[in-house]
SEGUBA-115249 format. One record per residue (C-alpha): residue number from 0; residue in one letter; chain; x, y, z. Coordinates in steps of 0.001 Angstrom, whole numbers. Each point is the difference from the previous one (the first is absolute). Layout:
% residues N
{NUM; 'a'; 'A'; {X; Y; Z}}
...
***
This chain:
% residues 158
{0; 'm'; 'A'; {-97; 57; 126}}
{1; 'h'; 'A'; {1662; 3926; -951}}
{2; 'a'; 'A'; {1069; 1785; 3141}}
{3; 'r'; 'A'; {-2884; 2705; -1408}}
{4; 'l'; 'A'; {-2936; -2314; -179}}
{5; 'a'; 'A'; {707; -1587; 3738}}
{6; 't'; 'A'; {248; 3418; 1281}}
{7; 'a'; 'A'; {-2639; 878; -1746}}
{8; 'l'; 'A'; {-1750; -3181; 1360}}
{9; 'f'; 'A'; {593; 721; 3252}}
{10; 'v'; 'A'; {-834; 3436; 270}}
{11; 't'; 'A'; {-3403; -1041; -979}}
{12; 'f'; 'A'; {-167; -2410; 2263}}
{13; 'm'; 'A'; {1171; 1702; 3139}}
{14; 'a'; 'A'; {-2397; 2843; -1366}}
{15; 'f'; 'A'; {-3471; -1649; -713}}
{16; 'g'; 'A'; {1243; -3604; 1517}}
{17; 'a'; 'A'; {1311; 570; 3564}}
{18; 'g'; 'A'; {-1847; 3511; 733}}
{19; 'g'; 'A'; {1694; 1928; -1365}}
{20; 'a'; 'A'; {-2467; 2195; -1540}}
{21; 'y'; 'A'; {-2811; -1692; 1163}}
{22; 'a'; 'A'; {-651; -1663; 3690}}
{23; 'a'; 'A'; {-1232; -3541; -90}}
{24; 'g'; 'A'; {-3526; -244; -220}}
{25; 's'; 'A'; {-804; 3128; -250}}
{26; 'd'; 'A'; {-1262; 2627; -2818}}
{27; 't'; 'A'; {1664; 3160; 1379}}
{28; 't'; 'A'; {3650; 892; -1613}}
{29; 't'; 'A'; {2597; 1044; 2231}}
{30; 'q'; 'A'; {2217; 2983; -1243}}
{31; 'l'; 'A'; {3185; -1002; -1355}}
{32; 't'; 'A'; {3040; 2064; 1168}}
{33; 'p'; 'A'; {1334; 2135; -2894}}
{34; 'a'; 'A'; {3228; -2542; -64}}
{35; 'e'; 'A'; {-2502; -2580; -1129}}
{36; 'v'; 'A'; {-1639; 1800; -2394}}
{37; 'r'; 'A'; {3272; 716; -1688}}
{38; 't'; 'A'; {862; -4087; 399}}
{39; 'q'; 'A'; {-3707; -669; -1028}}
{40; 'l'; 'A'; {695; 2312; -3168}}
{41; 'a'; 'A'; {3493; -1200; -905}}
{42; 's'; 'A'; {-763; -3943; 148}}
{43; 'a'; 'A'; {-4063; 1298; -2348}}
{44; 'q'; 'A'; {3313; 1890; -2852}}
{45; 'g'; 'A'; {1723; -3324; 268}}
{46; 'l'; 'A'; {-2798; -2065; -879}}
{47; 'i'; 'A'; {-1094; 2735; -2298}}
{48; 'q'; 'A'; {3665; -564; -1610}}
{49; 'q'; 'A'; {-809; -3433; -327}}
{50; 'e'; 'A'; {-3171; 349; -1580}}
{51; 'n'; 'A'; {-1443; -1227; 2778}}
{52; 'y'; 'A'; {-3090; 2364; -1}}
{53; 'r'; 'A'; {-2787; -1885; 1557}}
{54; 'd'; 'A'; {2521; -562; 3092}}
{55; 'a'; 'A'; {796; 3228; 269}}
{56; 'i'; 'A'; {-3759; 1663; 71}}
{57; 'q'; 'A'; {-589; -2198; 3046}}
{58; 'i'; 'A'; {3311; 1136; 1849}}
{59; 'l'; 'A'; {-877; 4243; -1359}}
{60; 'n'; 'A'; {-3817; -487; 1141}}
{61; 'g'; 'A'; {1341; -769; 3295}}
{62; 'v'; 'A'; {1899; 2787; 210}}
{63; 'v'; 'A'; {-3349; 2338; -1044}}
{64; 'e'; 'A'; {-1774; -1444; 2161}}
{65; 's'; 'A'; {2427; 828; 3255}}
{66; 's'; 'A'; {1264; 2945; -1445}}
{67; 'p'; 'A'; {-2919; 1740; -2239}}
{68; 'r'; 'A'; {2145; 2647; -705}}
{69; 'e'; 'A'; {3128; -1901; -1668}}
{70; 'a'; 'A'; {-38; 2080; -3485}}
{71; 'd'; 'A'; {2575; -2817; -1366}}
{72; 'a'; 'A'; {-1985; -2379; 1087}}
{73; 'y'; 'A'; {-2826; 1146; -2180}}
{74; 'n'; 'A'; {2518; 555; -2407}}
{75; 'l'; 'A'; {1941; -3704; 8}}
{76; 'l'; 'A'; {-3749; -1108; -555}}
{77; 'g'; 'A'; {-895; 1906; -2050}}
{78; 'y'; 'A'; {2744; -1740; -2494}}
{79; 's'; 'A'; {-1029; -2587; 1059}}
{80; 'y'; 'A'; {-3219; -417; -1338}}
{81; 'r'; 'A'; {764; 1780; -3097}}
{82; 'k'; 'A'; {2607; -3148; -494}}
{83; 's'; 'A'; {-2906; -2103; 669}}
{84; 'k'; 'A'; {-2221; 1342; -2207}}
{85; 'd'; 'A'; {-2269; 1228; 2913}}
{86; 'f'; 'A'; {-557; 3833; -1786}}
{87; 'n'; 'A'; {-2488; 565; 2026}}
{88; 'r'; 'A'; {1443; -894; 4067}}
{89; 'a'; 'A'; {3750; 1928; -2308}}
{90; 'e'; 'A'; {-2447; 2985; -566}}
{91; 'r'; 'A'; {-910; 78; 3669}}
{92; 'n'; 'A'; {3316; -593; 1694}}
{93; 'y'; 'A'; {1959; 2493; -1824}}
{94; 'k'; 'A'; {-3293; 2736; 906}}
{95; 'r'; 'A'; {657; -693; 3683}}
{96; 'a'; 'A'; {3744; 465; -335}}
{97; 'l'; 'A'; {-284; 3290; -1823}}
{98; 'r'; 'A'; {-2421; 721; 2289}}
{99; 'l'; 'A'; {2035; -127; 2916}}
{100; 'n'; 'A'; {2896; 1200; -2206}}
{101; 'p'; 'A'; {-461; 1588; -2928}}
{102; 'e'; 'A'; {3219; 1117; -705}}
{103; 'h'; 'A'; {772; -3727; 85}}
{104; 'k'; 'A'; {2302; -523; -2475}}
{105; 'g'; 'A'; {-447; -4266; -1099}}
{106; 'a'; 'A'; {-3493; 431; 361}}
{107; 'i'; 'A'; {-218; 2393; -2504}}
{108; 'e'; 'A'; {2117; -1448; -2901}}
{109; 'y'; 'A'; {-2074; -3718; 1022}}
{110; 'y'; 'A'; {-3463; 1700; -463}}
{111; 'g'; 'A'; {1560; 1761; -3000}}
{112; 'e'; 'A'; {1028; -3794; -1062}}
{113; 'l'; 'A'; {-3605; -675; 1013}}
{114; 'f'; 'A'; {-1607; 2731; -2381}}
{115; 'l'; 'A'; {2227; -2085; -2838}}
{116; 'e'; 'A'; {-1187; -3449; 1100}}
{117; 't'; 'A'; {-3920; 964; -21}}
{118; 'd'; 'A'; {45; 2264; -2784}}
{119; 'r'; 'A'; {190; 3310; 1455}}
{120; 'r'; 'A'; {2749; 1612; -1983}}
{121; 'e'; 'A'; {-1387; 4036; 1319}}
{122; 'k'; 'A'; {641; -727; 3512}}
{123; 'a'; 'A'; {3033; -1893; -527}}
{124; 'e'; 'A'; {1633; 3284; -1288}}
{125; 'g'; 'A'; {-2322; 1523; 2967}}
{126; 'm'; 'A'; {2344; -2247; 2377}}
{127; 'l'; 'A'; {3245; 1118; -2286}}
{128; 'a'; 'A'; {-1132; 3449; 301}}
{129; 'k'; 'A'; {216; 335; 3896}}
{130; 'l'; 'A'; {3094; -2161; 179}}
{131; 'e'; 'A'; {1642; 3256; -2292}}
{132; 'a'; 'A'; {-726; 1881; 2629}}
{133; 'l'; 'A'; {785; -2026; 2913}}
{134; 'c'; 'A'; {3008; -764; -1624}}
{135; 'p'; 'A'; {1400; 3283; -2488}}
{136; 's'; 'A'; {3830; -1423; 333}}
{137; 'g'; 'A'; {-1427; -3680; -1113}}
{138; 'c'; 'A'; {-467; -3273; 2316}}
{139; 'g'; 'A'; {-319; -3968; -751}}
{140; 'e'; 'A'; {-4016; 3; 239}}
{141; 'l'; 'A'; {201; 2777; -2571}}
{142; 'd'; 'A'; {1983; -1536; -2482}}
{143; 'd'; 'A'; {-1827; -3022; 319}}
{144; 'l'; 'A'; {-3234; 1914; -583}}
{145; 'r'; 'A'; {1101; 1767; -3038}}
{146; 'k'; 'A'; {1779; -3893; -1497}}
{147; 'a'; 'A'; {-3657; -1821; 849}}
{148; 'l'; 'A'; {-1561; 3366; -1981}}
{149; 'a'; 'A'; {2307; 54; -2907}}
{150; 'g'; 'A'; {-894; -4087; -40}}
{151; 'g'; 'A'; {3370; -1884; 1857}}
{152; 'q'; 'A'; {-797; -2482; 2369}}
{153; 't'; 'A'; {-1816; 1259; 3756}}
{154; 's'; 'A'; {1956; -137; 3249}}
{155; 's'; 'A'; {1367; -2636; 2057}}
{156; 'n'; 'A'; {2671; 1429; 1265}}
{157; 'w'; 'A'; {663; 94; 3258}}
***
């Protein structure tokens, strides 16, 4: 078993199976510490890199249940759902990320890519304009969305 996958499975077990995010036998969630949130997000990113979106979604749903103001988790959820071709859930999660942080460059880029994948080019261009305003000297998200709009591959780099 790959070390990264083993780590992701361990974190998932700790969060969901050993009373981490959920108390055993209870419907209530406990608040994750900032360190636990970072660990969960890193674990989900590892799974996303392996294109294991289903398990990433499970971890990220636990994060947002515990920490509903975590824009990065909603962004990664949107990405995972988009890559799973669940465009409605992807869009809802990008919107949540942007409500929490209207300047979240990753969410703006990925939301623009979602618009392209769902034949809404004008809206994708609107996301590009937002990134141009946020990144007057340029940034990776701006470059990636420009490339996607020009007909290139959509971003999957972390």
